[in-house]
N, C-alpha and C positions, 0 to 999 in steps of 0.2 A: 458536549457528546452524550454523557451521562442522564440527560434534561432531556431526551429525544426519548430514552426510553421509557421513562416513567412517564412521561406522557401519552406514548404510546399504551405502555400497561395500565393505567390508569382511566386511559377515555372514556373508554363506557362505564364507568363507574361516576366520572363526571358529569356524561351526560343523562344517566341517571336519576342522578340528583342539581338537574339544573332546573326541573319544575316540580313543587311538591306533588304528594301522591294520590292527593285531593283535588278537586276543580276551585279553585280560589276564585274568589270576585276580584274585580281590580278595587283599587280604593276608591274612585268613584262611583259604581257601585256600592261599597259600604256605605257611604255618607249618603245616598238615598235612604240605603235602609235604615240607617239611625238617625235620617228625618222621619221617615214612616213609623220609627217605633218612637220617638220623642210622640209623635201626636196621637199616636193610637194605642203603646204601652202603658203600664205603670210607673215599671219599673227602667227607665229612661235612663236614671244614673248609671246604673249598671249597663245599661247596651250603649250609652258610651262611650263608659271606659273597655269595653271590650272592641269597639270597634277601634275606641284611638288605638289598642294593646295593635289589633291584626295591622291598619295601618303603618304602624314601627316596621312590626314583622316584615310583609312584603316590602318598606324600605331596606331594610335589613339585606330582606333575599336578594334582591335587585344589584343592592352593592357589592355584593358578595359575587353574582353574576356577569358583572359586567368587565371584570380581567381576571388574570392570574396575582394569587394571593401568598402574599411573605407570612413567614412565621410568625413577624411580630404581628401584620393583620388578624390573622387567626387569632391572638389574644385580644385583640380590641373587638373582634367582633364577638366571640363569648361573651368579654363585659358585659357589652350591648342587649346580648342574648337574655343576660342573666341578669341584668337588669328591669327588664322586661318579664321575667317570665314569674309569678304568684308564688310558684313551688319549685323544686328543684325536678331529680329525676322520677318521680311519680308523675311527670306532667303527660297524660294521655287521655285521649276520648271518655274513656269512662270518670276518671280524675276530675274533671273540665266540662264534659257535654259539650263540646266546641270541636267538631273535628275538624272543621278550617284550622282555625290554629294551633290544634294540636298535629294538622300536617304540614303548617311551616314550620313549627318548632325543629319536626322529623327532618323537614328538608334542610335547615339551615343548620344543626347537628352533625349530619351526614355528607353536608359542603365541607363541614370542617375535619370531619373522618378521614374523609380524603384528601384531603389538602395535607395536614400532617402524616398523612401514610404515605401519600407520594413525597412531602419531604424525606421522610424516613427515607426512604429505597434510595431518592437522590444523595443523600450523605452518603449510606452505605457505599452504594459504587462509585461516586465521588471519588472516594480515598482507595475503593480497592483497583481502580482503575489508577490514580495517581500512583498508590504503591508500587504496582507491576509496570507503570512506566520506570519506577525508577529500580526496579530489579533489572529490568531490561538492560539499562543505561549501565548496571553495574557488571552486567554478565559480557554486553560486548566487551569494556576495557578486560576484564577476564580472561577472555578467548585469545587474546592478540599481545605480544610480548610488545612488541612496537606500543601499543594504547595503555600496556602496565608501563614502561618506563615514562611515558609523557605524563600520565599521571603522578606518578613519583617526583617527575622534576616539577610539577605543576604545585603539587602541596609542600614540596621540602619547603619554601620558608615557614610557612604556617605549623609544619612537624619542629622546623628548630626552634620556632618562638615557643611553642609549648614545650620543648626541652628547656631554653634559659626562663622558661616561666617556672618549672621544677625545681629547676635548681636554686631560684630565689627564695621560694617558698622554702627548700629544705635548709637554705643557709638561715634566711630568719625563724624559721623551728632551731634551726643548733644558733642562734643568737653568736651568730657570723654576720661582718663583713661581706659586703658586694663586691668582687675586684676581680679584677684582670685574673690574677691568679687564683681565684676562686673555681676557673674551669680547669687548668691544671689536670690532669691524668691521677697525679696522687693528691690532691685534693676532689677527685670524683670519686676517688677510692674510697676514701674514709666519710664522703656523704652517704656513698650507698655501698656497704659492703656487701659482697659475692656470700651468699648462704655456702656456697660448697666451691670445691676446684673444678674443673672440666666440667663445669655443668652451666647450657646455657638456660637462663633461666628472665620470664620475662620481669626484667625489673623493674624499676621506676622509671631509668631514663628509655628502658625499650620501650614500655609502654605510654609514653609518652613520646616519645616519635610512633610508637604504631598503638593507637589509642584502646584495638581490639582486642590485644593480645592481654589485656587485663581479663578477660572472657575466658581464657585458655590454660589451660595447666603447663608445666615445667617443659623444656625443650632441653635434652639431653646431646650432648656433640656426637653420641653413637648412632643417633638417628640423621646428623648427618657424615660421617664416616663410614668408608667401605669399613666391614670387618678385617682384621688381619689376617695377614694369611701364611704358610711358611710356607722356606723361599731359598732352598735345599738347589733348586735348579735355574739357568738362566730363563728360562719362560715364567718362573713365577718373577723371579725378579723383574722381569717387563711388565709384567701383574703389577704387582706394586708399584711402579712407577706411573701406569694407570691411572691405578687407587690414589694414587698421589697428585696426579692432575687432576682426576675430578673430585678432591676434597677441598682441593686450590679454587675447581670453579666450583664448586659448593659454597663456597665462603667469598669469594667475589660475587655470585649471583644470587647471597642471600636475601641485600635488598627487597629486591625484585620479587623475590619466592613469598616473602612478607607482604610484600605489600597484592600481590596474589592471593593472597589466604584472604588478605585484609577485604577484596575485594569480593572474594566468596561469603564470605562470614555476613558483610552489607546485604550482599544480597540474598542468603541463606534466610536472614533475621527480617527483610521485606516479605521473602514468600513467606516467610509465618504469620508477618503483620497483615499479610492479603489473605491468606486462610480463615482468618480470624474477618475480617469484616465479609469476606462472602460467604463466612458459615451463616453471621448476620442477615445477611441482603438474604440468603436461602429460606431464611426462618420469616424472615419480613415477607419473599413473595410466599409463600404458602399462605400467608393468612388473605391472599384478595379474596377466595374463594367466599372466605367466611365474610369477610367485607361484603359483598353482593350478594351473599343470603342473606343477610342485614337489611340491606336497603330494600331489596325485593319483596320482602315483607310485608313491607306496608306496615302503618303507622297504628290498625288493629295489635295484629301480631307478633309487631317489635317494639317492646317501650324502650325508651333511654338509657335502661340499665346493661341492654347487649351493647347499643356503643361506646359505654364504661369498659363492660367488660375487654371489649377490643381495644381501645385503647392503653388498656390498662397494659396487655398482651403487649404494644405495644413498646409502651416503657417498660417491661421487664426483659426485653431484649437488647432496646439499648442501657439500659444500668441491671446488668443480674440482682445487684445488691437492693433492688427496690423494693420495699415490703408494702403492698396496697393497705390501707387503712377498710376496716370492713366498709366506716361512712362516709370512705370517699366517692365524688360523684361526677358528672363529665365534667365539671367545669374546672374541676381539683386537677385533676387529670391531663384536659387542657393546659392547663397551668403550668403545670411538669412539663409536659412535652414542648412547650413554646422555650422554655427557660434551658431546656436538657438538650435543643437539637443544636444550638449555635455553640452550647461548651461543646458539642460532642467533638465537632471540627475543628475545634483552638485548642482541645487537647492532643487529639492526633497529631495536628502539626507540630506542635510542641514536645510530644513523643519521639517524633522523627527528629527533629533538631538535636536533642541529649543526648540521643543513639549515636550521632552523626551519620545515621541512613542516607540522608540526602545526598543529591554529586551535588561538590561545588558550586562555590557562585562565578556567576559567568569571568566576572574580574579575576577569580583564581583559575581558569582555565585558561583567558587569554592574556594571561602576562609576559611568558615567555614570547609571544609573539610581539607584545608593545615593547619587549626590551631590546626583540632583533632590531625590530621594525627603524626606529632611527637612524643611529649606525650602518645600518643598510642602504638607506636612505641619502645618509651623508658619503657614504661612498660611491652609491653611482652618480650622485652628482657632481661631485667631485675628478668623478675619473668620464664625465660624460662626453668627452671629445676624445677619447680612445675608442669610444663602441658607436659612437653615435653617426658616424660615415657608415662604419660597419653594418649598423640595422637600415638607416636607408641603404645601402645599397642592396642589401638583403630583401627589405619589402619591394624593390624597384623591378629586382627580378623575377620576385614572388608572383609583381605585377601583370608582368611583361610574358610571365609563364603561366599564366593562369587565362590572358588574356590572348595568346595564341592558341592553347587549348581552346577554350570555347569559339574564337575566332578559326579555327584551321579544321579544328576535330568536330565539335558541334553544332552549330551555328552551320557553317557553309557546306555537310554533308545532309545534315536538316533541308537547307534550302533546295539543291540539288534533289534529296525525296523530292521536293514540292512541284519541280519541274519537273523531273520523270513523269509526274502525274496527271501532270496539265498538259505533257504533251503526251502521251499516251503512245508511247515506242515511235514515235516520225523523228526522231532526232537522227544524226550522222549515222552512214551505213559503212558496211568495209566495201559491198560491192552493191554498185546499184544496180538492178533490173534490167535497165533497158540495155548497158553493157556486155552483161546475159547475153540476153537474146538475140542482140546485135554479134556476137560472138560463134552461136549455135548460129545461125543464117550463114554468116562467113562459109563456118564448116560444114552446111549444107548443099551452098552454092560450089565449092573444093568440089564436094564428094562427087556431087554432078557432072561437073566437067568432067573428070576422071574418067566417070564411066562411061559418058555420052563418049570421048575422046579413042578411050582404050577399048572398052567392052561392047562400041556399035548399041547402046540400047536403048531402046524406041520409048515415048514419052511415058506408054503406063508403065514399063519399068525403071522410069527414071519415079514417077510419082511412087512406086511401092519403094523407092531406095532413101526417098525422101521421108519418109514415114519412119522409115529403117533409123536413121540418119537421127531425123528427135528423138528416138527411142533411144539411140548413143548404140544402134548397132552398124558396125563399119564391116560384115563381112565382105562382100564386093573390094572393096578399097583392098580391104590386110589379102584376098587372095591376090590380087592385083604387086603389094607388097610382097607377098613371100613369092613370086615368079620372079619380080625384079631383084631379089635378094641373093637369087642364084648365081647372079653375074652380076657383081656390084657396080665393076669399073663399066663394062659397057652399058647397061641399063642408066649410070649416070651420066652418062655420054651422048647417047644415044635413045634410051627410053624414059620410063615412065619415073624411077626411085626418088630425081629429086619431089617429083610434086608427091609422092606419095612420102617421104618424110615431114614435108611441109602441113599435107594435113596433118600426120602424125602429131607433130607443134599446136595445130590449132584445136586439136580432140585433146591434149594435157590441159592447154587452155581454157575453154569449158568446161571440163571436170574442175579444173582449179576454179575456178568462177560459181559453176555449184557447190561446191564444196564449204565456201567463202558464206556464198547464200545461204546458206545452211545452216554456219555458224550463228551467221549473224541474225537470222529469223531466231535461233534457241538465244542468243542474249539478249533479244528486245524482247523475246518471252520471259525472262525473267531481270532485267533492269532492275526493277522496284526491289526485287529480292536481293540483289549484292548492291544495291543502295542501302538498303537497310542493314547489311553484312558490314559495311564500312562502316554507320553510324553507332551500332552498336558495340561497338569496344567503350567508346564515349559516353554513351547514354548508361552500364554496365558503373562506371569511374562518378557517375554523379550522383548515380542513386546509392552510390556508398556513400558515399560522403555526405548526400543528405542524410541519409539512414542514422549514422555517426552523428552527424552533429544532431541531430532529433533526439537519439541515447544520452545527447551529455547534455541537449538542455532538459530531459525529464530529471537525470541526474543530479546538476546543478538547481534544478527547480522542483523538485519534487515530483513535476508531472510527465505525463506521457500516454503511452497510449494502455486505457483503461487504468490511470494512476501510477503507472510504472512497474518496471521489473520488482522492485523492493517492495512496493506494495501488493502487487498479487502472489510475491512468496509469505509476505503476510498474512494475508486472505489463506492461501495456502495451509498454512500452520493452523491461523485459529478453525477451521471445517476440522484439519485431523483430531485437533484438540479438542472441538464438540465431540466427534463421532468418540473419543477415545473416553471423554464424561460418562458418554449415552448408554458405555459398553460396561463400565466400572461404576457407574449409580447403584447402591443398593437400590432392591426391591421394595424397601420395609421402610418409613418415614422415620429415622433413624440422624442422629449428629452429620452423619456422614453421606444422610441424602441431601441435605441442608447444605453441607459446601462443595458435594458435584454443584447442587442447584446451582448456586451464587457465583462458580466458575463456570458455569454454561450461560449464567445471564450475562457473566461478563464479557463473556467470547463473543457473545451474538452482539452486544453492545458495539464491540470494538467494528464488525462486519459491521453493521446497521450505518455505524460513522464511515464506514468506507463506501460505501453503497452512496450515500447522501452526497457525499463528496467527488465521486472519482464516476461514478456509473453516469451511462446517457439515460433518458428517460425512457428511454423503449426496453432496459434493460435494469433498469431501477425498482421497477415498479413489480414484477414477477418476484426478483433480486428479495425486497423486501415482505412480500407475498410468505415466503418463505420463510425467513427467519420469523415472521410473525407467528406462524403455526411451531414452528421449535419454540416460542415464547408463551405457545400458549398451554399455561398450568393441567387443562381438561384432559391435554393429550398424554395417553401413555407410554412409555420407553420403546416399545417394536415402534410403534406411530411414528416416533419422531426418528428411529432410525431408518426408516424408509422414507422421512423426506429427507436424512442426509444424506442416502444411495440417492434419490432423484435430483440432487441437486447436484452431487458428484457427473449422476450424466449430464446434464444441461448446462451448467456452469465448468466444467472441466474441462481437459484438453481436446475429448472428441466433441465438446460441444462449443459456447463460448470464450472458452480459452481465459475465463476470469481464473478462475482455480488450477493455476499453474505454479511451476514455477520457473 
């Protein structure tokens, strides 16, 4: 993670030192010039020596430009350059009168200076990132009572071993034998006497079980117990009972509280170390414009003493106690840096281990699971006959349920939707169109026959009545029915009442057929809608199940949409921290400004790592461009705050949704 930042931060410096500042002849050209000098110049030996040194410098610069360079390689190249140069830091154009050789030396020294500067940035950024990761781990433990209890259980054997070691050391110091009776309460009281009664002091045994207490002051019981109160009334007695219960609860949970305080102490100690590393990182980052200016000045305006001063400044950041001698040159400072940079990393790890600030080892964290796993496996194996059949039946039922759901509620309805689309509304109908027409024609013939027999209609009147019947108007027939109903018995026997009743029945049948035909047309027009409504619940269930499976896979594998919810939340916290640092950063270049700059670089580095790991290409490039602008030391605070506002607007909830909870 940090190397990506250092590569980006020093890329322009590296590119500017890939080739020397002045045009250089290739070795073949140098050889030709040497041959010509041997033929026409009297001082051929000096020319031959100069050409040989130029060729060596060309080869050295070419090997430096071939790939990445480690700290040990820097020392090797510096020794080769030192053996090639006839003088030390006064090797300039004016000193030797050869611009080409001076340009080669300046390019090599500049390249080595950039490499050392990049390694120094990388060392402190790596240390700050590692320490911050450890601090976040302790913070996660501290926030949860369950995690605190689990951490106490995981480290319990180590704590007990530390207590036993402390007792054995005390017995050896007192010239007493180590036996079982040595661990009795009376023996322990004699070995570790309490300084006062009713006082809970972090003594030897307590600090052995909780090592962080050696840095804490004494704790009295008054801190743990509730203050006594007068109890003349029943309510005060109840209050006293509550206080007693609370005191008992405090004593029972005292180990958990001390463990939580241990996590808090480790977190704060790591945060202090992180701030120290971030302060050094901010100082180193502030030197980038200075190095860029030295490189861009060229060989005529930038002698090697400026590189010496720059490297000396880096060494003073790495080791504040460093006192640069007046006669120290570039090669001396380079040698000190190549030795000090690896030592810084080793000393950093040793300090964290000596102060017990690192998280417990993997074996310490997993031993409870390893202890429970064998008996649990044995229990499951010995009782497999009791639950194997139940699990098989459960799996079979789950399989049948899933098959029935997929077949009956998903596949078949989807096939029905496809058939509906393919049929285009030509499927089964409630009422056939031909039946409706036949019933209407029958009604028309019945009405015309009645009108011809009873009303003596002419053909013209019959045509008019036929048109009315087709329109649903049976007024003449209804008039005959009204006359017949006055004398129903006589009309039923000798009149037309029965014919009128049959016409009314036929009219009702025609009306029902027409209504059913309209309903059928409505259903046919919405048939696709009803088909999708039938399959929609199954699709919703499948969508919810797939979404849950995707979220579960993101939690297990650490992946998901844009890195998963947890990674996006970390990005949100990182952006909030960046904005906070930019707001609180001092306006002048002070120690506080260096700390804020280092913390800002640390946050931006984590955001850069997230972008490289989780963002697609279409989002990664503009996101990295915004981060590069925030990392640019030439932009002031107001400009960077505007960039942060743009990032909230473009990448927040209203934008691409990268920065969100």
